[in-house]
C-alpha positions in Angstrom: -0.1 0.0 0.0 1.2 3.5 -0.4 3.1 5.1 2.3 1.7 8.1 4.1 5.3 9.7 4.0 5.1 10.0 0.5 6.8 7.8 -2.4 7.0 7.0 -6.0 5.6 3.6 -6.3 5.6 1.3 -9.3 2.8 -1.2 -9.8 1.2 -3.5 -11.9 -2.0 -2.1 -13.8 -4.5 -3.2 -10.8 -1.6 -1.5 -8.3 -1.5 -4.7 -6.2 2.2 -5.1 -6.3 4.1 -1.8 -5.3 8.0 -1.9 -5.4 10.2 -0.8 -2.4 10.0 3.2 -2.6 11.7 6.3 -1.3 10.0 8.7 1.0 9.6 12.4 -0.1 7.0 14.9 0.8 3.5 14.8 2.0 0.8 15.8 -0.6 2.0 15.7 -4.3 0.4 17.9 -6.6 1.4 18.2 -10.1 3.5 15.4 -12.2 5.0 15.7 -15.4 7.0 12.9 -17.5 10.1 14.0 -19.4 9.6 13.6 -23.1 12.3 10.8 -23.3 10.6 9.2 -20.6 13.4 8.4 -18.4 12.5 10.9 -15.5 9.4 12.1 -13.8 9.0 15.5 -12.0 6.8 16.0 -9.0 5.6 18.8 -7.1 4.7 18.6 -3.2 3.1 20.9 -0.8 6.3 21.6 0.9 7.7 23.9 -1.7 9.9 20.9 -3.1 10.1 19.4 -6.8 11.8 15.7 -6.9 12.9 14.2 -9.9 12.4 10.3 -10.2 14.1 7.6 -12.3 11.0 6.4 -14.3 12.3 2.8 -14.5 13.6 2.0 -10.9 11.3 4.5 -8.9 14.6 6.1 -7.1 14.9 9.5 -6.4 17.5 11.3 -8.6 17.1 15.0 -7.0 15.2 17.2 -4.7 15.0 20.8 -6.0 14.6 23.4 -3.2 14.9 26.8 -4.4 11.1 27.7 -4.0 10.7 29.7 -0.9 8.5 28.3 2.0 7.6 25.3 4.1 4.9 22.6 4.4 2.3 25.2 3.5 3.4 26.4 0.3 2.5 24.2 -2.6 4.2 23.7 -6.1 1.4 24.4 -8.3 2.6 23.6 -11.9 5.6 22.0 -13.8 6.3 21.4 -17.4 9.3 20.1 -19.6 10.1 21.9 -22.8 9.7 19.7 -26.1 13.3 18.6 -25.8 13.3 17.8 -22.1 16.4 20.4 -21.5 14.4 22.7 -19.5 11.8 22.2 -16.4 9.6 24.8 -15.5 8.3 25.1 -12.0 5.5 27.5 -10.3 4.7 27.6 -6.7 2.6 29.6 -3.9 5.8 31.7 -2.9 5.0 33.7 -6.2 8.1 32.4 -8.2 8.5 30.7 -11.5 11.9 28.8 -11.6 13.4 27.3 -14.8 16.0 24.5 -14.3 18.6 22.9 -16.6 17.6 19.3 -16.5 21.3 18.1 -16.9 22.6 19.7 -13.8 19.4 20.8 -12.2 21.0 24.2 -11.7 18.7 27.4 -12.0 18.5 29.0 -15.4 16.2 31.8 -14.5 13.7 32.9 -11.5 10.7 35.3 -12.2 8.6 36.6 -9.5 5.0 37.3 -10.0 4.3 38.6 -6.6 1.8 39.7 -5.6 0.2 37.3 -8.3 0.8 33.4 -7.7 1.8 31.5 -11.1 -0.5 28.3 -11.2 0.2 26.5 -14.4 3.2 27.0 -17.0 3.1 25.6 -20.5 5.4 25.6 -23.6 3.9 25.9 -26.9 4.7 22.4 -29.1 7.7 24.4 -30.8 9.2 26.1 -27.4 8.7 29.5 -29.2 6.3 30.5 -26.5 5.8 30.0 -22.7 2.2 30.9 -21.3 1.8 31.1 -17.5 -1.4 31.4 -15.8 -1.2 33.7 -13.0 -4.5 35.0 -12.1 -4.3 36.7 -15.6 -2.0 35.5 -18.4 1.6 36.1 -19.1 3.7 35.2 -22.3 7.5 34.8 -22.4 9.7 34.1 -25.3 10.0 30.4 -25.1 13.8 30.8 -26.4 15.3 33.6 -24.3 12.6 33.4 -21.3 12.1 37.0 -21.5 8.6 38.4 -20.9 6.6 39.3 -23.8 3.6 40.7 -22.6 0.6 40.2 -20.4 -2.2 38.9 -22.1 -5.7 40.9 -21.8 -8.8 39.0 -21.8 -11.8 41.2 -22.4 -14.1 39.2 -20.1 -12.1 39.9 -17.0 -12.9 43.6 -17.4 -14.9 44.3 -14.5 -14.9 40.7 -13.4 -12.6 41.1 -10.2 -13.9 37.7 -8.7 -12.6 35.8 -11.9 -9.0 34.7 -12.4 -7.1 32.6 -14.5 -6.1 28.9 -13.3 -4.9 27.2 -16.2 -3.9 26.9 -19.8 -3.5 24.5 -22.6 -2.0 24.6 -26.1 -3.2 22.7 -29.0 -0.8 20.1 -30.8 -0.1 22.5 -33.8 0.5 25.3 -31.4 -1.9 27.7 -33.1 -4.2 28.2 -30.5 -4.2 27.6 -26.7 -7.3 27.8 -24.2 -7.3 29.3 -20.6 -10.1 28.8 -18.2 -11.1 31.2 -15.4 -12.5 30.6 -11.9 -14.0 32.1 -8.9 -11.8 31.5 -5.9 -11.2 28.0 -7.0 -15.0 27.4 -6.7 -16.6 28.2 -10.0 -14.7 27.3 -13.4 -17.1 27.6 -15.9 -15.6 30.0 -18.6 -12.8 29.7 -21.1 -11.0 31.5 -23.7 -9.6 30.5 -26.8 -6.3 32.3 -28.0 -4.4 32.9 -31.3 -0.9 31.8 -30.3 0.7 34.1 -32.9 -1.0 37.4 -32.1 -1.9 36.7 -28.6 -5.2 37.9 -29.0 -8.4 36.2 -28.1 -10.4 34.3 -30.6 -13.4 33.3 -28.8 -15.0 33.4 -25.1 -17.2 30.5 -24.3 -19.4 30.1 -21.1 -19.5 26.4 -20.7 -23.1 24.9 -20.8 -21.8 22.1 -18.7 -21.0 22.7 -14.8 -17.6 23.8 -13.5 -14.6 22.8 -15.1 -11.2 21.8 -13.4 -9.2 20.8 -16.6 -9.3 21.1 -20.4 -6.9 19.2 -22.5 -6.5 19.1 -26.3 -6.5 15.5 -27.9 -3.1 14.8 -29.8 -4.6 15.2 -32.9 -6.3 18.4 -32.1 -9.7 17.7 -33.2 -11.2 17.1 -29.7 -11.0 18.6 -26.2 -11.3 16.6 -23.1 -12.8 18.3 -19.8 -13.1 17.4 -16.3 -16.0 18.4 -14.2 -16.7 19.0 -10.4 -19.8 16.9 -10.3 -17.7 13.8 -11.3 -18.0 13.5 -15.0 -15.4 14.2 -18.1 -16.9 15.4 -21.2 -15.6 15.4 -25.0 -16.0 18.4 -27.4 -15.2 19.0 -31.0 -12.4 21.8 -31.0 -14.0 23.8 -33.7 -17.2 23.6 -32.0 -17.6 23.9 -28.3 -20.9 24.6 -27.9 -22.2 21.1 -26.7 -20.3 18.0 -25.6 -20.2 15.2 -28.0 -19.9 12.6 -25.2 -20.1 12.6 -21.3 -17.9 10.0 -19.4 -19.8 9.2 -16.0 -18.4 6.7 -13.4 -16.4 8.9 -10.9 -18.4 9.5 -7.5 -16.6 12.9 -7.2 -14.6 15.7 -8.8 -12.7 15.0 -12.1 -9.4 16.6 -11.3 -7.2 15.6 -14.5 -7.7 13.7 -17.8 -4.8 12.4 -20.1 -5.0 11.0 -23.6 -3.7 7.7 -25.1 -4.0 8.4 -28.6 -2.3 5.2 -30.2 -4.3 2.9 -28.2 -7.6 5.1 -28.3 -8.0 5.6 -24.9 -8.4 8.5 -22.3 -7.6 8.2 -18.6 -9.4 10.3 -15.8 -8.7 10.9 -12.3 -10.2 12.4 -9.3 -11.4 12.8 -5.6 -12.6 9.5 -5.5 -9.4 7.8 -5.1 -9.6 6.2 -8.6 -8.3 6.4 -11.8 -10.6 5.4 -14.9 -9.6 4.2 -18.6 -11.9 5.1 -21.3 -12.6 3.9 -25.0 -12.6 7.1 -27.3 -14.5 5.2 -30.0 -17.6 4.3 -28.1 -16.7 6.3 -24.8 -17.3 3.1 -22.7 -15.4 2.8 -19.2 -12.9 -0.2 -19.7 -11.0 -0.3 -16.4 -11.0 1.3 -12.8 -7.5 1.5 -11.2 -7.4 1.6 -7.4 -4.5 1.8 -4.9 -4.1 5.6 -3.8 -5.6 6.4 -0.3 -6.6 9.8 -1.1 -7.7 12.1 -4.1 -5.7 11.7 -7.2 -4.9 15.2 -8.5 -2.8 14.6 -11.7 -1.9 12.4 -14.5 1.1 11.8 -17.0 1.5 9.5 -20.0 5.1 8.4 -21.2 5.7 9.1 -24.8 5.7 5.7 -25.9 2.2 5.2 -23.9 3.5 2.4 -21.9 3.3 4.2 -18.5 0.5 6.2 -16.7 1.6 8.3 -13.8 -0.6 9.4 -11.2 -0.2 11.8 -8.2 -2.2 11.7 -5.0 -3.0 13.5 -1.8 -1.7 10.1 -0.1 1.8 11.6 -0.8 2.7 9.2 -3.7 3.1 9.2 -7.4 2.2 5.7 -8.7 3.1 4.2 -12.1 0.9 1.9 -14.1 1.5 -0.3 -16.8 -0.7 0.7 -19.7 0.1 -2.1 -22.3 -1.8 -4.8 -20.0 -4.8 -2.6 -19.9 -5.0 -2.2 -23.3 -4.6 -5.7 -23.8 -7.3 -6.6 -21.1 -9.9 -4.2 -22.8 -9.4 -5.8 -26.4 -9.5 -9.2 -24.8 -13.1 -8.3 -23.2 -14.3 -6.6 -26.1 -13.2 -9.6 -28.6 -15.2 -11.9 -25.9 -18.3 -9.7 -26.0 -18.4 -9.8 -29.9 -18.1 -13.5 -30.1 -21.2 -14.0 -27.7 -24.2 -15.5 -29.4 
C-alpha cells in the first residue's frame, strides 16, 4: 500500500504489487514525464520538486529553490519539448526554470503579489505561457517576458482569475479557463498563439471545469468536471459536448489522452483512475490503490506507463499495455457471444 510519508511507487495495472520506494513529501500535486520518458518530476506541498527515475522509482534529485515550508504548494511544472528545461511554479510567487542536465537554475521570475499556477510551452517551444490569475507570455527561447495578455471578459470581473492553460498540438491556439476563488470554473477563452489575441470566449453549458486538454490530433478537447464526469468536445465547435463520461463519484481533477491505443484516462477525488475507450466512450477499467484523491496524470511518450499523483503523498506508475490488452480481449469476447 502507499506510504503515508510519500513515495514513488511502481505498480502493476491494478496497483497490487508496489515495489520498495523512497520517501518524499506529503501531498503531491502536479507531475510531468520527461519527453524521453526516463524521468518524472513531481511537485509537493512543501515547496519542493522531486526528480525520479521512471524505470526504478529511485529519487534522482530534490529541488529546493522555492521559498516556503509545508504550507507552500508547487502548483505547476512542465518540460520543454527537448526535455532540456523544466519550469516550476509555486505558492511563493516564483516561476523557476531549471537545467535538467545539472538541475541548476537558469532563470527565476517573481510574480508577486500574484501566484503563478500553470506554465506551459507551445509545441515548438517558441512561447511559454503562464496562468497567474491573468496570463503572461514569455519568449520560449530567451525566457524574456513578452507581454501580459488581456482577456476582455475579465474587465470588471474582479472575482474571476485564470487558473490553467492548454496548447493545441499544432501550437496555433491555446485555451485558458477562469475560476471564481477556486469554486467556479465555467468560462474559457481560446487565444491565437501568433497574435496573442483572444479568438473566442465561451461560457460552458456544462458545470464547473477542472481541466481542459486537447487531444493529440487537435480535433477534440476533454474536460474534467466538478460533479464527477468528464466530457468530450469538438475543438472547432465547443457549444455542446459530443460525449459524457460518467463513473467517478466525485470531482474529476485531470484527464490524459493515449492516442495510439484510442484511450482516455481520468482521475479524481474518489481515489480512482479510470480508463475509457475514445471510440464508443465506454469505461474499460478502474484502477485503485491510492489512499487519497488523485490529482494529476501523465502519460509516457511511448504510452507504456501512466503516472498518477495523490494527496496520499505518492506518485504511482501503472503499466498501460496490460490495460489495453485486457480491454481488447474483453471486447473480443463480447463480440463472440451468441
